[in-house]
C-alpha positions in Angstrom: 130.1 153.6 75.8 130.2 151.7 72.5 127.2 150.8 70.5 127.6 147.1 71.5 127.7 148.1 75.2 124.7 150.3 74.8 122.7 147.5 73.2 123.8 145.0 75.8 122.6 147.4 78.6 119.3 147.8 76.9 118.8 144.0 76.7 119.9 143.5 80.3 117.5 146.2 81.6 114.4 146.4 79.4 112.3 147.8 82.3 114.3 151.0 82.4 112.3 154.1 81.2 114.8 156.7 82.4 118.5 156.1 82.2 119.2 159.2 84.1 117.2 157.9 87.1 118.8 154.4 86.7 122.4 155.8 86.8 121.5 158.1 89.7 120.2 155.2 91.7 123.4 153.2 90.9 125.5 156.1 92.1 123.4 156.4 95.3 123.8 152.7 96.0 127.5 152.9 95.5 127.7 155.9 97.9 125.7 154.0 100.5 127.8 150.8 100.0 124.7 148.8 99.1 124.9 145.6 97.1 123.3 145.9 93.6 120.2 143.9 92.9 120.8 140.5 91.3 118.1 139.7 88.8 
């Protein structure tokens, strides 16, 4: 991940306090075939 991508991710998701938990939830959703939240 580039610095630009990292900063964009931080701007898009300012509510995230744990990136490990965030990405684990993303992986879980993908495994279950769920549609990601659209904010």
